N, C-alpha and C positions, 0 to 999 in steps of 0.2 A: 143818867142813863145813857147807854153808848148808842151812837147812831149806827143803823143797819149798814152793812157794806152793799154797794151798788154793783152785784155781779155783772149784771148787762153791761154797764158802763166800762167796767175792767175787761170785760171780754172784747168789746169794741175796740179798746185801746190797743189791746195784745193783737187783735187781727188787723188793726191798722198798722202796727209796728212790724208785724209779717209781711204784710204787702210792701212796705217801704223796703225792707230788707231783701225781698226778692227782686224788686225793681232795681236796687242798687248792685245787686249780683249779677243781673242781666247786663247791666250797663257796663260793669267791670270786663265781663266775659267779652262784650263787644270791643271794648277799648284793648283787650288782649290780643284779640284776633287782628286788631289794625296794627298793633305795634308789633307783633311778630311777623306781619307782612302778609298773613294768610287770608286776608281780604281780597288779594289778587286772584285766590283760587274760587271757582264756581262753587253754588252751594252745595251741588252733588259731590264734587270732590272734597269739599271741608267736612260734608256729614259723612262720607265713606271713610276719611281719614280718621275721623273722631269715633266712628263704630269699631273700626279697628283696633283703635288705641285702647277703648275701653275693654275690649275682650283679650288683649294682650296678656302675656304672662307677667309674674310679678318682678323678674330680674329686668325684663325690658322696661316696664314701668319706672323702676329703680333708677335705670339710665337716664330717662326722659325727665325724672324728677331732679337729678343731678343737673342735667342740661338746663332745666328751667330756673333751678336755684342759681345757676351762674347768670342767666338773663338777667334776674330781679337784682342781682348784685352790681349790675352794671356791665358785665361781661357779655352783653346781647349781641353786639356786632359781631363778635367771634362766634357766638352760637348760631345767628342768622345765616353767616356765610357757610358754616357747616351744613345748615338745612337746606340753603338752595342746592348744595351738591347732591343731597339725598334725592335718589331718583324716585324712591316709593313714595315719599311724601308724608306718610303715616307717621312716623317717627318725629318729623320735624313738627307736625301738627301737634302730635300728642305730647310734645315736649312740654309746653308751656301750660295748657290746661290742668295738667296734673297739679303742678305747684300752687296754682291758684285756689284750687279747691283747700289744700294745705296751709296756704297764708290764711285763707279764710276762716279756718278752723282755729288758729292760733291768735286771731286778732280779736 
């Protein structure tokens, strides 16, 4: 006779795994903010830039995706130099978080 499945234990294991993944994602986002130099911004500036980036059009997000992909390929110094010249700040900040979610989806 088969042993019955312990659905409660399986659910707890899945819940624990989901929490671990969320914690890992938050850590990676924090590391990304530091890596691109956005930690020099105030919390309000960073939040405003991300809000603007989230509401931007598809063409602008695609440009940021390309910039972020270049950053992850190791062309980051060039990308950061261009970002520091950006007076608006939103496109510099929005460039890297977009690829992070794309990278996470492929991993």
